[in-house]
C-alpha positions as CSV (number, residue, x, y, z in Angstrom):
1,M,41.3,9.4,14.2
2,T,39.5,6.5,15.8
3,E,39.3,2.9,14.5
4,Y,35.6,3.5,13.6
5,V,36.4,6.5,11.5
6,R,39.3,4.7,9.8
7,H,37.0,1.8,9.2
8,I,34.2,3.7,7.4
9,N,36.7,5.8,5.4
10,E,38.4,2.7,4.0
11,T,35.5,0.1,3.9
12,L,33.1,2.4,2.1
13,K,35.4,3.3,-0.8
14,P,33.8,2.3,-4.2
15,R,35.1,-0.9,-5.7
16,K,34.6,-2.6,-9.0
17,T,34.3,-6.3,-8.7
18,E,30.7,-7.1,-10.0
19,Q,29.3,-6.8,-13.5
20,E,25.6,-6.5,-12.5
21,V,23.9,-3.1,-13.0
22,V,22.1,-1.8,-9.9
23,L,19.2,0.7,-10.1
24,D,18.6,2.8,-6.9
25,L,15.2,4.4,-6.9
26,F,14.5,7.3,-4.5
27,A,18.3,7.5,-3.9
28,G,18.4,10.7,-1.9
29,C,22.0,11.6,-1.3
30,G,23.1,8.0,-1.9
31,G,23.5,6.2,1.4
32,L,22.1,2.9,0.0
33,S,24.0,3.5,-3.3
34,L,27.3,4.0,-1.4
35,G,26.8,0.7,0.4
36,F,26.4,-1.2,-2.9
37,E,29.3,0.7,-4.6
38,S,31.6,-0.3,-1.7
39,A,30.4,-3.9,-2.2
40,G,31.7,-3.9,-5.8
41,Y,28.7,-2.7,-7.8
42,S,30.2,0.2,-9.8
43,K,27.6,0.0,-12.6
44,L,25.0,1.8,-10.6
45,R,22.1,3.9,-11.9
46,S,20.3,6.3,-9.6
47,S,17.2,8.3,-9.7
48,F,17.7,11.3,-7.3
49,T,14.8,12.9,-5.6
50,G,16.2,16.4,-4.9
51,K,17.7,19.3,-6.8
52,H,20.8,19.8,-4.7
53,L,22.2,16.3,-4.6
54,P,25.7,15.3,-5.8
55,L,26.4,12.9,-8.7
56,R,29.7,12.1,-7.0
57,F,31.4,9.1,-8.5
58,L,28.4,7.2,-10.0
59,L,29.3,5.9,-13.4
60,Y,25.9,5.6,-14.9
61,V,23.2,8.0,-13.7
62,S,19.7,8.3,-14.9
63,Q,18.1,11.4,-13.4
64,A,14.3,11.2,-13.1
65,E,11.6,12.8,-11.1
66,L,9.7,10.1,-9.3
67,S,6.1,10.9,-8.5
68,I,2.6,9.4,-8.7
69,S,1.4,12.0,-11.2
70,K,4.4,11.5,-13.5
71,P,5.3,7.7,-13.4
72,I,8.3,6.5,-15.2
73,V,7.4,4.5,-18.4
74,L,11.0,3.4,-19.2
75,Y,13.5,2.4,-16.6
76,P,17.2,1.9,-17.3
77,D,18.0,-1.8,-17.6
78,A,19.1,-3.3,-14.3
79,D,19.9,-6.7,-12.7
80,I,19.2,-5.5,-9.2
81,V,16.8,-2.9,-8.0
82,I,17.2,-1.2,-4.6
83,G,15.6,1.9,-3.0
84,G,14.1,3.7,-0.1
85,P,10.6,4.8,-1.2
86,P,9.7,8.0,0.7
87,C,9.1,7.0,4.4
88,Q,7.0,10.1,5.4
89,P,3.7,8.4,4.5
90,F,4.4,5.7,7.1
91,S,6.4,7.6,9.8
92,V,5.0,9.1,13.0
93,G,6.5,12.4,12.0
94,G,4.7,12.2,8.6
95,H,1.3,11.5,10.3
96,Q,1.2,7.9,8.9
97,K,-1.3,8.7,6.1
98,G,0.0,5.7,4.1
99,M,-1.1,5.4,0.5
100,K,-3.3,8.5,0.9
101,D,-0.1,10.5,1.0
102,A,1.1,11.8,-2.4
103,R,4.7,11.0,-1.4
104,D,4.0,7.3,-1.4
105,G,6.5,5.7,-3.7
106,F,5.6,2.1,-3.5
107,P,3.4,2.0,-6.7
108,I,6.5,3.2,-8.6
109,F,8.8,0.7,-6.9
110,I,6.4,-2.2,-7.7
111,D,6.0,-1.0,-11.3
112,A,9.8,-1.0,-11.7
113,I,10.0,-4.6,-10.4
114,Q,7.2,-5.7,-12.8
115,K,8.9,-4.1,-15.8
116,L,12.6,-4.9,-15.2
117,K,12.1,-8.3,-13.6
118,P,15.4,-8.1,-11.6
119,K,16.9,-11.2,-10.2
120,V,16.8,-9.6,-6.7
121,F,15.6,-6.4,-5.1
122,L,15.7,-4.6,-1.8
123,F,13.9,-1.7,-0.2
124,E,14.2,0.1,3.1
125,N,11.5,1.9,5.1
126,V,10.5,3.0,8.6
127,R,9.2,0.6,11.2
128,G,5.8,2.3,11.0
129,L,5.0,0.3,7.9
130,L,4.6,-2.7,10.2
131,Y,2.1,-1.1,12.5
132,A,-0.4,1.6,11.7
133,N,0.0,0.8,8.0
134,K,0.4,-3.0,8.3
135,W,-2.5,-3.6,6.0
136,Y,-0.7,-1.6,3.2
137,F,2.5,-3.5,3.8
138,D,0.6,-6.8,3.4
139,L,-0.7,-5.5,0.1
140,I,2.8,-4.5,-1.1
141,L,4.1,-8.0,-0.3
142,K,1.1,-9.6,-2.0
143,E,1.8,-7.7,-5.2
144,L,5.5,-8.5,-5.1
145,R,4.9,-12.2,-4.5
146,K,2.6,-12.3,-7.4
147,L,5.5,-11.2,-9.6
148,G,7.3,-14.4,-8.6
149,Y,9.6,-13.5,-5.7
150,I,10.3,-15.0,-2.3
151,I,10.1,-12.1,0.2
152,D,12.1,-11.8,3.4
153,Y,11.8,-8.9,5.7
154,K,13.2,-7.9,9.0
155,L,13.5,-4.9,11.4
156,L,17.2,-4.1,11.7
157,N,18.7,-1.6,14.1
158,A,21.8,0.1,12.6
159,V,23.5,0.1,16.1
160,D,23.7,-3.7,15.9
161,F,25.8,-3.4,12.7
162,G,28.6,-1.0,13.6
163,V,26.7,2.3,13.2
164,P,26.9,4.6,16.3
165,Q,23.2,5.3,16.3
166,N,20.0,3.6,17.4
167,R,18.1,3.5,14.0
168,E,15.5,0.9,13.5
169,R,14.4,0.4,9.9
170,L,12.5,-2.2,7.9
171,F,14.5,-4.0,5.2
172,V,12.6,-6.1,2.6
173,V,14.4,-8.4,0.1
174,G,12.9,-10.1,-2.9
175,H,14.8,-13.1,-4.4
176,R,14.4,-16.6,-6.0
177,A,17.0,-18.5,-4.0
178,K,17.9,-18.3,-0.3
179,F,18.7,-15.1,1.6
180,N,20.3,-14.6,5.0
181,F,20.4,-11.3,6.7
182,P,23.8,-10.1,7.9
183,K,24.9,-11.1,11.4
184,Q,24.8,-8.6,14.2
185,H,28.0,-7.2,15.7
186,A,28.9,-8.1,19.2
187,K,30.0,-4.5,20.1
188,Q,28.2,-1.3,19.8
189,I,30.0,1.9,18.5
190,T,29.6,5.0,20.7
191,V,29.3,8.7,19.9
192,G,32.8,9.2,21.3
193,E,34.3,6.7,18.8
194,A,32.5,8.6,16.0
195,I,33.0,12.3,16.9
196,G,35.1,12.4,20.0
197,D,37.7,14.5,18.3
198,T,35.2,17.3,17.7
199,M,32.2,17.0,20.1
200,F,33.7,19.0,22.9
201,T,35.1,21.8,20.7
202,A,33.5,25.1,19.8
203,P,34.7,26.5,16.4
204,E,33.7,30.1,15.4
205,N,30.6,29.0,13.5
206,S,29.2,27.0,16.3
207,K,25.5,27.4,17.1
208,F,24.6,27.2,20.8
209,L,21.2,26.9,22.5
210,N,20.3,30.2,24.0
211,A,18.4,30.7,27.3
212,S,14.9,30.6,25.7
213,M,15.8,27.4,23.8
214,D,17.1,25.8,27.0
215,T,13.8,26.6,28.7
216,Y,11.9,25.2,25.8
217,V,14.0,22.0,25.8
218,A,13.5,21.6,29.6
219,K,9.7,21.9,29.2
220,Y,9.8,19.4,26.3
221,E,11.8,16.9,28.3
222,K,9.6,17.2,31.3
223,A,6.5,16.7,29.2
224,S,8.0,13.7,27.6
225,F,9.1,12.2,30.9
226,C,12.8,12.2,30.0
227,I,15.0,10.6,32.7
228,N,18.2,12.0,31.2
229,P,18.6,15.1,29.0
230,R,18.6,14.2,25.3
231,D,22.1,15.3,24.8
232,L,24.6,13.1,22.9
233,Y,26.6,11.0,25.3
234,F,30.3,10.2,24.7
235,D,30.0,6.6,25.9
236,K,26.6,5.7,24.2
237,P,25.3,5.4,20.7
238,A,23.2,8.4,19.4
239,R,19.5,8.6,19.2
240,T,17.9,8.2,15.8
241,L,19.0,11.1,13.5
242,T,16.1,12.6,11.5
243,C,15.6,15.7,9.3
244,R,13.5,17.1,12.2
245,N,16.0,16.8,15.0
246,L,19.0,17.7,12.9
247,A,17.8,20.7,10.9
248,G,15.1,22.1,13.2
249,A,15.4,23.9,16.5
250,T,13.2,21.3,18.2
251,G,12.9,20.0,21.8
252,D,14.7,16.8,20.8
253,M,17.3,18.3,18.6
254,Q,20.6,16.6,18.3
255,R,23.2,18.5,20.4
256,V,26.4,18.0,22.5
257,R,27.0,19.5,25.9
258,L,30.4,21.2,26.2
259,K,32.5,20.9,29.4
260,D,31.6,24.5,30.3
261,G,27.9,23.6,30.3
262,R,26.9,25.2,27.0
263,R,25.0,23.0,24.5
264,R,26.0,23.1,20.8
265,R,24.1,22.0,17.8
266,L,25.8,19.4,15.6
267,F,27.8,20.2,12.5
268,H,26.8,18.3,9.4
269,N,30.1,16.4,9.3
270,E,29.4,15.1,12.9
271,A,25.9,14.0,11.9
272,A,27.4,12.3,8.8
273,R,29.8,10.2,10.9
274,L,26.9,9.2,13.2
275,Q,25.1,8.0,10.1
276,S,28.4,6.2,9.0
277,F,29.1,8.4,6.1
278,P,32.9,8.6,5.4
279,D,34.7,11.9,5.9
280,W,35.4,12.2,2.2
281,F,31.7,11.9,1.2
282,E,30.5,15.2,-0.2
283,F,27.1,16.7,0.5
284,I,25.8,19.6,-1.6
285,G,23.5,22.4,-0.6
286,N,22.9,24.7,2.3
287,E,23.0,23.6,5.9
288,T,19.4,22.6,6.1
289,Q,19.6,20.7,2.8
290,R,22.6,18.8,4.0
291,F,21.0,17.9,7.3
292,N,17.9,16.7,5.4
293,Q,20.0,14.5,3.2
294,I,21.7,13.0,6.2
295,G,18.5,12.5,8.2
296,N,16.8,10.8,5.3
297,A,19.6,8.5,4.3
298,V,20.1,4.8,4.8
299,S,23.2,4.3,7.0
300,P,25.9,3.4,4.4
301,L,27.7,0.9,6.7
302,L,24.5,-1.1,7.1
303,A,23.7,-0.8,3.4
304,Y,27.2,-2.3,2.7
305,Q,26.4,-5.3,4.8
306,M,23.0,-5.8,3.2
307,A,24.7,-5.5,-0.2
308,L,27.1,-8.3,0.7
309,A,24.2,-10.5,1.8
310,L,22.3,-9.7,-1.4
311,K,25.4,-10.5,-3.5
312,E,25.6,-14.0,-1.8
313,C,22.0,-14.6,-2.6
314,Y,22.4,-13.3,-6.2
315,Q,25.3,-15.7,-6.8
316,K,23.5,-18.9,-5.6
317,E,23.1,-21.5,-8.3
318,E,19.9,-23.0,-6.9
319,I,17.2,-20.7,-8.3
320,Y,13.4,-21.3,-8.0
321,S,11.3,-20.5,-11.0
322,T,8.4,-18.0,-10.9
323,E,6.0,-20.9,-11.2
324,E,7.5,-22.8,-8.3
325,I,7.4,-19.7,-6.1
326,T,3.8,-18.8,-6.8
327,A,2.6,-22.4,-6.5
328,N,4.5,-23.2,-3.2
329,K,3.6,-20.9,-0.3
330,H,6.0,-22.7,2.0
331,L,8.9,-21.0,0.1
332,Q,7.6,-17.7,1.6
333,P,9.3,-17.3,5.1
334,N,6.9,-14.5,6.1
335,Y,3.8,-15.7,4.3
336,I,0.5,-15.0,6.1
337,P,-2.2,-17.6,5.3
338,N,-5.7,-16.2,4.6
339,L,-4.3,-12.8,3.8
340,F,-7.2,-10.4,3.5
341,E,-7.6,-9.2,-0.1
342,Y,-7.1,-5.4,-0.6
343,E,-7.6,-5.5,-4.4
344,E,-10.3,-2.9,-4.4
345,V,-8.4,-0.4,-2.3
346,Y,-5.2,-0.8,-4.4
347,Q,-7.0,-0.4,-7.7
């Protein structure tokens, strides 16, 4: 067992040091929840978005179906609200339809903040929210600022925080004090450090690329001007794990090349390690469902570091009032003067 595997297995164990209740909206399999649990928040309520997802060790769980057509009227009380609103409306793979996509969860997230008035909140999403849908992101920030929060946001790559995967995601934090994002690590973790004990093995249930799949992959890589095959490399971090390249037989599927030249698809426990899930974490469902849970998740190790940063902000004694925040634009580190009004579109 490598130092990395020992680290995630021990660091991400649930701990009980904090009294605040955390509500995790759109929790999926619980990557973000796990990060907060390991940071000491044991009183954690989650709204899962799938039918085959584990309750695991969460102490207080409120199951709810989150959708535009069936909005939640009553949320469980919470001091901190976190979540990963469905990213498909803003991802390239999801065709970037934004708020026109029925899977858009931001109206629900904003509604929860308005009704619960938590001291701090955090949400994670794909980087596409800053580009093709930047106008909608500006609208989201505008609505959250109107509720009396200072908003900090930043693109973070999980590989800079001890996760063996290049995974760039947008993190947004709302607070009323001062927030500092976690510091980047000096060293990157490689695929070999995560799954080196299994990546060159071929158990009986292994799934290999056949000749027609090899041909398809070769054409895909040629068309996309790949310099190197998109196999996983022992001495490098992985490419971004997604539902598509884990569960589907696609040209960019995640796979390892064995020493005899055969290429094998990943097992779900290997994908989980590359996402920084501990070996003891349990996924429920068939193979595709488990891969989808892993591909959609927030990397727990990065979530843990964000939880520690949010805890430090939560515990600060110098707190600005809602009136001070709304009246003083200089308190907003990412504030954009002369922001175009999207009121009509939003309503």
